[in-house]
KOLGU-4560 file (N, C-alpha, C; in nm, 3 decimals, padded with zeros to 5 digits):
<recs>
<n_xx: 05.682 n_yy: 03.133 n_zz: 08.647 ca_xx: 05.490 ca_yy: 03.208 ca_zz: 08.661 c_xx: 05.493 c_yy: 03.261 c_zz: 08.824 mol: A seq: 1 type: MET>
<n_xx: 05.422 n_yy: 03.434 n_zz: 08.846 ca_xx: 05.484 ca_yy: 03.450 ca_zz: 08.966 c_xx: 05.402 c_yy: 03.427 c_zz: 09.070 mol: A seq: 2 type: PRO>
<n_xx: 05.227 n_yy: 03.387 n_zz: 09.058 ca_xx: 05.131 ca_yy: 03.349 ca_zz: 09.108 c_xx: 05.065 c_yy: 03.220 c_zz: 09.054 mol: A seq: 3 type: ASP>
<n_xx: 05.097 n_yy: 03.100 n_zz: 09.065 ca_xx: 04.964 ca_yy: 03.018 ca_zz: 09.006 c_xx: 05.028 c_yy: 02.916 c_zz: 09.145 mol: A seq: 4 type: SER>
<n_xx: 04.961 n_yy: 02.755 n_zz: 09.112 ca_xx: 04.922 ca_yy: 02.666 ca_zz: 09.171 c_xx: 04.947 c_yy: 02.498 c_zz: 09.029 mol: A seq: 5 type: ILE>
<n_xx: 04.986 n_yy: 02.485 n_zz: 09.185 ca_xx: 04.993 ca_yy: 02.314 ca_zz: 09.077 c_xx: 04.885 c_yy: 02.217 c_zz: 09.030 mol: A seq: 6 type: THR>
<n_xx: 04.888 n_yy: 02.078 n_zz: 08.964 ca_xx: 04.789 ca_yy: 02.047 ca_zz: 08.926 c_xx: 04.725 c_yy: 01.954 c_zz: 09.041 mol: A seq: 7 type: GLN>
<n_xx: 04.859 n_yy: 01.909 n_zz: 09.196 ca_xx: 04.863 ca_yy: 01.846 ca_zz: 09.293 c_xx: 04.729 c_yy: 01.956 c_zz: 09.381 mol: A seq: 8 type: GLY>
<n_xx: 04.764 n_yy: 02.082 n_zz: 09.358 ca_xx: 04.648 ca_yy: 02.143 ca_zz: 09.466 c_xx: 04.523 c_yy: 02.179 c_zz: 09.408 mol: A seq: 9 type: GLN>
<n_xx: 04.550 n_yy: 02.173 n_zz: 09.269 ca_xx: 04.464 ca_yy: 02.225 ca_zz: 09.170 c_xx: 04.312 c_yy: 02.040 c_zz: 09.225 mol: A seq: 10 type: PHE>
<n_xx: 04.385 n_yy: 01.938 n_zz: 09.198 ca_xx: 04.343 ca_yy: 01.801 ca_zz: 09.251 c_xx: 04.256 c_yy: 01.827 c_zz: 09.328 mol: A seq: 11 type: LYS>
<n_xx: 04.406 n_yy: 01.844 n_zz: 09.490 ca_xx: 04.353 ca_yy: 01.822 ca_zz: 09.588 c_xx: 04.197 c_yy: 01.929 c_zz: 09.648 mol: A seq: 12 type: ARG>
<n_xx: 04.159 n_yy: 02.066 n_zz: 09.588 ca_xx: 04.067 ca_yy: 02.179 ca_zz: 09.550 c_xx: 03.964 c_yy: 02.095 c_zz: 09.563 mol: A seq: 13 type: PHE>
<n_xx: 03.947 n_yy: 02.037 n_zz: 09.440 ca_xx: 03.896 ca_yy: 01.971 ca_zz: 09.374 c_xx: 03.812 c_yy: 01.872 c_zz: 09.461 mol: A seq: 14 type: LEU>
<n_xx: 03.871 n_yy: 01.777 n_zz: 09.539 ca_xx: 03.826 ca_yy: 01.683 ca_zz: 09.618 c_xx: 03.785 c_yy: 01.732 c_zz: 09.706 mol: A seq: 15 type: LYS>
<n_xx: 03.846 n_yy: 01.812 n_zz: 09.777 ca_xx: 03.802 ca_yy: 01.891 ca_zz: 09.904 c_xx: 03.649 c_yy: 01.931 c_zz: 09.904 mol: A seq: 16 type: ARG>
<n_xx: 03.623 n_yy: 01.990 n_zz: 09.811 ca_xx: 03.518 ca_yy: 02.062 ca_zz: 09.779 c_xx: 03.424 c_yy: 01.988 c_zz: 09.671 mol: A seq: 17 type: ASN>
<n_xx: 03.420 n_yy: 01.808 n_zz: 09.693 ca_xx: 03.276 ca_yy: 01.754 ca_zz: 09.646 c_xx: 03.328 c_yy: 01.718 c_zz: 09.544 mol: A seq: 18 type: GLY>
<n_xx: 03.425 n_yy: 01.742 n_zz: 09.397 ca_xx: 03.369 ca_yy: 01.733 ca_zz: 09.247 c_xx: 03.454 c_yy: 01.573 c_zz: 09.210 mol: A seq: 19 type: PHE>
<n_xx: 03.368 n_yy: 01.495 n_zz: 09.162 ca_xx: 03.390 ca_yy: 01.416 ca_zz: 09.084 c_xx: 03.441 c_yy: 01.352 c_zz: 08.976 mol: A seq: 20 type: VAL>
<n_xx: 03.522 n_yy: 01.315 n_zz: 08.929 ca_xx: 03.601 ca_yy: 01.287 ca_zz: 08.775 c_xx: 03.474 c_yy: 01.215 c_zz: 08.684 mol: A seq: 21 type: PRO>
<n_xx: 03.390 n_yy: 01.285 n_zz: 08.577 ca_xx: 03.279 ca_yy: 01.206 ca_zz: 08.493 c_xx: 03.396 c_yy: 01.145 c_zz: 08.387 mol: A seq: 22 type: ILE>
<n_xx: 03.292 n_yy: 01.065 n_zz: 08.363 ca_xx: 03.323 ca_yy: 01.049 ca_zz: 08.142 c_xx: 03.473 c_yy: 00.977 c_zz: 08.132 mol: A seq: 23 type: GLY>
<n_xx: 03.455 n_yy: 00.893 n_zz: 08.042 ca_xx: 03.559 ca_yy: 00.785 ca_zz: 08.038 c_xx: 03.692 c_yy: 00.838 c_zz: 08.013 mol: A seq: 24 type: LYS>
<n_xx: 03.747 n_yy: 00.957 n_zz: 07.989 ca_xx: 03.905 ca_yy: 00.992 ca_zz: 08.011 c_xx: 03.886 c_yy: 01.032 c_zz: 08.201 mol: A seq: 25 type: ASN>
<n_xx: 03.820 n_yy: 01.090 n_zz: 08.257 ca_xx: 03.843 ca_yy: 01.085 ca_zz: 08.373 c_xx: 03.888 c_yy: 01.240 c_zz: 08.402 mol: A seq: 26 type: LYS>
<n_xx: 03.867 n_yy: 01.348 n_zz: 08.241 ca_xx: 03.898 ca_yy: 01.458 ca_zz: 08.309 c_xx: 03.812 c_yy: 01.530 c_zz: 08.325 mol: A seq: 27 type: ASN>
<n_xx: 03.724 n_yy: 01.530 n_zz: 08.310 ca_xx: 03.577 ca_yy: 01.553 ca_zz: 08.377 c_xx: 03.557 c_yy: 01.638 c_zz: 08.498 mol: A seq: 28 type: LYS>
<n_xx: 03.515 n_yy: 01.701 n_zz: 08.599 ca_xx: 03.483 ca_yy: 01.731 ca_zz: 08.733 c_xx: 03.368 c_yy: 01.806 c_zz: 08.765 mol: A seq: 29 type: TYR>
<n_xx: 03.309 n_yy: 01.679 n_zz: 08.789 ca_xx: 03.104 ca_yy: 01.780 ca_zz: 08.810 c_xx: 03.148 c_yy: 01.857 c_zz: 09.023 mol: A seq: 30 type: ILE>
<n_xx: 03.017 n_yy: 01.966 n_zz: 09.008 ca_xx: 03.022 ca_yy: 01.964 ca_zz: 09.163 c_xx: 02.988 c_yy: 02.059 c_zz: 09.196 mol: A seq: 31 type: GLY>
<n_xx: 02.933 n_yy: 02.063 n_zz: 09.297 ca_xx: 02.861 ca_yy: 02.214 ca_zz: 09.303 c_xx: 02.926 c_yy: 02.332 c_zz: 09.415 mol: A seq: 32 type: VAL>
<n_xx: 02.967 n_yy: 02.436 n_zz: 09.342 ca_xx: 03.086 ca_yy: 02.495 ca_zz: 09.430 c_xx: 02.956 c_yy: 02.660 c_zz: 09.477 mol: A seq: 33 type: LEU>
<n_xx: 02.964 n_yy: 02.670 n_zz: 09.620 ca_xx: 02.862 ca_yy: 02.800 ca_zz: 09.634 c_xx: 02.745 c_yy: 02.815 c_zz: 09.570 mol: A seq: 34 type: ASN>
<n_xx: 02.686 n_yy: 02.675 n_zz: 09.567 ca_xx: 02.524 ca_yy: 02.635 ca_zz: 09.548 c_xx: 02.492 c_yy: 02.666 c_zz: 09.389 mol: A seq: 35 type: GLY>
<n_xx: 02.605 n_yy: 02.622 n_zz: 09.285 ca_xx: 02.571 ca_yy: 02.586 ca_zz: 09.214 c_xx: 02.649 c_yy: 02.495 c_zz: 09.081 mol: A seq: 36 type: VAL>
<n_xx: 02.619 n_yy: 02.394 n_zz: 09.036 ca_xx: 02.668 ca_yy: 02.328 ca_zz: 08.966 c_xx: 02.747 c_yy: 02.346 c_zz: 08.883 mol: A seq: 37 type: LYS>
<n_xx: 02.852 n_yy: 02.313 n_zz: 08.896 ca_xx: 02.969 ca_yy: 02.299 ca_zz: 08.737 c_xx: 03.016 c_yy: 02.182 c_zz: 08.688 mol: A seq: 38 type: ARG>
<n_xx: 03.061 n_yy: 02.219 n_zz: 08.610 ca_xx: 03.154 ca_yy: 02.135 ca_zz: 08.590 c_xx: 03.296 c_yy: 02.206 c_zz: 08.492 mol: A seq: 39 type: LEU>
<n_xx: 03.407 n_yy: 02.093 n_zz: 08.512 ca_xx: 03.572 ca_yy: 02.185 ca_zz: 08.527 c_xx: 03.645 c_yy: 02.100 c_zz: 08.413 mol: A seq: 40 type: VAL>
<n_xx: 03.678 n_yy: 02.119 n_zz: 08.330 ca_xx: 03.784 ca_yy: 02.015 ca_zz: 08.202 c_xx: 03.908 c_yy: 02.022 c_zz: 08.259 mol: A seq: 41 type: ILE>
<n_xx: 04.058 n_yy: 01.902 n_zz: 08.319 ca_xx: 04.121 ca_yy: 01.895 ca_zz: 08.392 c_xx: 04.234 c_yy: 01.796 c_zz: 08.360 mol: A seq: 42 type: PHE>
<n_xx: 04.350 n_yy: 01.851 n_zz: 08.310 ca_xx: 04.409 ca_yy: 01.713 ca_zz: 08.273 c_xx: 04.493 c_yy: 01.757 c_zz: 08.267 mol: A seq: 43 type: HIS>
<n_xx: 04.477 n_yy: 01.636 n_zz: 08.375 ca_xx: 04.601 ca_yy: 01.621 ca_zz: 08.479 c_xx: 04.711 c_yy: 01.522 c_zz: 08.450 mol: A seq: 44 type: TYR>
<n_xx: 04.828 n_yy: 01.574 n_zz: 08.492 ca_xx: 04.967 ca_yy: 01.487 ca_zz: 08.452 c_xx: 05.050 c_yy: 01.454 c_zz: 08.568 mol: A seq: 45 type: HIS>
<n_xx: 05.122 n_yy: 01.559 n_zz: 08.623 ca_xx: 05.246 ca_yy: 01.491 ca_zz: 08.734 c_xx: 05.175 c_yy: 01.630 c_zz: 08.829 mol: A seq: 46 type: LYS>
<n_xx: 05.195 n_yy: 01.585 n_zz: 09.016 ca_xx: 05.119 ca_yy: 01.648 ca_zz: 09.097 c_xx: 05.217 c_yy: 01.824 c_zz: 09.074 mol: A seq: 47 type: ASP>
<n_xx: 05.335 n_yy: 01.818 n_zz: 09.046 ca_xx: 05.393 ca_yy: 01.929 ca_zz: 09.070 c_xx: 05.430 c_yy: 01.961 c_zz: 08.982 mol: A seq: 48 type: ASN>
<n_xx: 05.384 n_yy: 01.967 n_zz: 08.827 ca_xx: 05.396 ca_yy: 02.045 ca_zz: 08.723 c_xx: 05.278 c_yy: 02.185 c_zz: 08.746 mol: A seq: 49 type: ASP>
<n_xx: 05.270 n_yy: 02.281 n_zz: 08.752 ca_xx: 05.218 ca_yy: 02.394 ca_zz: 08.714 c_xx: 05.099 c_yy: 02.404 c_zz: 08.624 mol: A seq: 50 type: ALA>
<n_xx: 05.016 n_yy: 02.520 n_zz: 08.705 ca_xx: 04.903 ca_yy: 02.531 ca_zz: 08.580 c_xx: 04.945 c_yy: 02.686 c_zz: 08.522 mol: A seq: 51 type: ILE>
<n_xx: 04.946 n_yy: 02.647 n_zz: 08.335 ca_xx: 04.963 ca_yy: 02.744 ca_zz: 08.251 c_xx: 04.872 c_yy: 02.830 c_zz: 08.345 mol: A seq: 52 type: ALA>
<n_xx: 04.886 n_yy: 02.980 n_zz: 08.315 ca_xx: 04.774 ca_yy: 03.070 ca_zz: 08.325 c_xx: 04.685 c_yy: 03.078 c_zz: 08.282 mol: A seq: 53 type: THR>
<n_xx: 04.702 n_yy: 03.124 n_zz: 08.121 ca_xx: 04.575 ca_yy: 03.095 ca_zz: 08.077 c_xx: 04.464 c_yy: 02.989 c_zz: 08.087 mol: A seq: 54 type: GLY>
<n_xx: 04.554 n_yy: 02.849 n_zz: 08.118 ca_xx: 04.463 ca_yy: 02.711 ca_zz: 08.198 c_xx: 04.387 c_yy: 02.790 c_zz: 08.299 mol: A seq: 55 type: THR>
<n_xx: 04.469 n_yy: 02.793 n_zz: 08.378 ca_xx: 04.387 ca_yy: 02.856 ca_zz: 08.514 c_xx: 04.292 c_yy: 02.963 c_zz: 08.487 mol: A seq: 56 type: LEU>
<n_xx: 04.333 n_yy: 03.040 n_zz: 08.430 ca_xx: 04.228 ca_yy: 03.120 ca_zz: 08.421 c_xx: 04.065 c_yy: 03.075 c_zz: 08.359 mol: A seq: 57 type: SER>
<n_xx: 04.065 n_yy: 02.966 n_zz: 08.269 ca_xx: 04.016 ca_yy: 02.938 ca_zz: 08.214 c_xx: 03.891 c_yy: 02.824 c_zz: 08.307 mol: A seq: 58 type: SER>
<n_xx: 04.043 n_yy: 02.767 n_zz: 08.324 ca_xx: 03.959 ca_yy: 02.648 ca_zz: 08.562 c_xx: 03.899 c_yy: 02.748 c_zz: 08.572 mol: A seq: 59 type: MET>
<n_xx: 03.934 n_yy: 02.888 n_zz: 08.600 ca_xx: 03.839 ca_yy: 02.950 ca_zz: 08.733 c_xx: 03.757 c_yy: 02.999 c_zz: 08.646 mol: A seq: 60 type: ALA>
<n_xx: 03.692 n_yy: 03.045 n_zz: 08.524 ca_xx: 03.595 ca_yy: 03.116 ca_zz: 08.453 c_xx: 03.514 c_yy: 02.956 c_zz: 08.483 mol: A seq: 61 type: LYS>
<n_xx: 03.516 n_yy: 02.852 n_zz: 08.446 ca_xx: 03.406 ca_yy: 02.738 ca_zz: 08.448 c_xx: 03.390 c_yy: 02.715 c_zz: 08.590 mol: A seq: 62 type: GLN>
<n_xx: 03.502 n_yy: 02.753 n_zz: 08.616 ca_xx: 03.396 ca_yy: 02.713 ca_zz: 08.823 c_xx: 03.353 c_yy: 02.865 c_zz: 08.943 mol: A seq: 63 type: LEU>
<n_xx: 03.338 n_yy: 03.001 n_zz: 08.825 ca_xx: 03.268 ca_yy: 03.074 ca_zz: 08.811 c_xx: 03.363 c_yy: 03.184 c_zz: 08.944 mol: A seq: 64 type: GLY>
<n_xx: 03.451 n_yy: 03.155 n_zz: 08.890 ca_xx: 03.541 ca_yy: 03.243 ca_zz: 09.037 c_xx: 03.664 c_yy: 03.303 c_zz: 08.927 mol: A seq: 65 type: MET>
<n_xx: 03.709 n_yy: 03.409 n_zz: 08.957 ca_xx: 03.822 ca_yy: 03.491 ca_zz: 08.944 c_xx: 03.941 c_yy: 03.400 c_zz: 08.935 mol: A seq: 66 type: THR>
<n_xx: 04.049 n_yy: 03.443 n_zz: 08.834 ca_xx: 04.204 ca_yy: 03.322 ca_zz: 08.889 c_xx: 04.277 c_yy: 03.336 c_zz: 08.990 mol: A seq: 67 type: LYS>
<n_xx: 04.260 n_yy: 03.498 n_zz: 09.109 ca_xx: 04.324 ca_yy: 03.457 ca_zz: 09.253 c_xx: 04.219 c_yy: 03.442 c_zz: 09.331 mol: A seq: 68 type: GLN>
<n_xx: 04.143 n_yy: 03.426 n_zz: 09.275 ca_xx: 04.021 ca_yy: 03.346 ca_zz: 09.404 c_xx: 04.022 c_yy: 03.238 c_zz: 09.407 mol: A seq: 69 type: GLU>
<n_xx: 04.031 n_yy: 03.169 n_zz: 09.292 ca_xx: 04.076 ca_yy: 03.021 ca_zz: 09.356 c_xx: 04.170 c_yy: 02.923 c_zz: 09.284 mol: A seq: 70 type: LEU>
<n_xx: 04.326 n_yy: 03.056 n_zz: 09.309 ca_xx: 04.480 ca_yy: 03.043 ca_zz: 09.347 c_xx: 04.449 c_yy: 03.055 c_zz: 09.519 mol: A seq: 71 type: ILE>
<n_xx: 04.367 n_yy: 03.129 n_zz: 09.577 ca_xx: 04.344 ca_yy: 03.161 ca_zz: 09.687 c_xx: 04.277 c_yy: 03.031 c_zz: 09.774 mol: A seq: 72 type: ASP>
<n_xx: 04.244 n_yy: 02.986 n_zz: 09.734 ca_xx: 04.110 ca_yy: 02.877 ca_zz: 09.794 c_xx: 04.200 c_yy: 02.764 c_zz: 09.750 mol: A seq: 73 type: LEU>
<n_xx: 04.200 n_yy: 02.733 n_zz: 09.668 ca_xx: 04.353 ca_yy: 02.597 ca_zz: 09.608 c_xx: 04.424 c_yy: 02.593 c_zz: 09.725 mol: A seq: 74 type: ALA>
<n_xx: 04.557 n_yy: 02.725 n_zz: 09.708 ca_xx: 04.649 ca_yy: 02.766 ca_zz: 09.825 c_xx: 04.637 c_yy: 02.776 c_zz: 09.992 mol: A seq: 75 type: LYS>
<n_xx: 04.457 n_yy: 02.763 n_zz: 10.011 ca_xx: 04.474 ca_yy: 02.731 ca_zz: 10.077 c_xx: 04.398 c_yy: 02.872 c_zz: 10.158 mol: A seq: 76 type: GLY>
<n_xx: 04.441 n_yy: 02.993 n_zz: 10.174 ca_xx: 04.441 ca_yy: 03.185 ca_zz: 10.206 c_xx: 04.326 c_yy: 03.172 c_zz: 10.202 mol: A seq: 77 type: ARG>
</recs>
């Protein structure tokens, strides 16, 4: 994958931005990003597993940003 992030990087991004897991399976995260309450669905498996491009785009859309913005924020750019 040319430009992606790992599941561990995304999980740390969520935690760093105050998102908390909700629900029975803990795969939904809720938090506030840029002053807007957001819900993102994230199925965590392994820290080093890369997130597929389509999945990453979907999660970025749920967070109200582009895929590249999400990648940059998660990587700390």
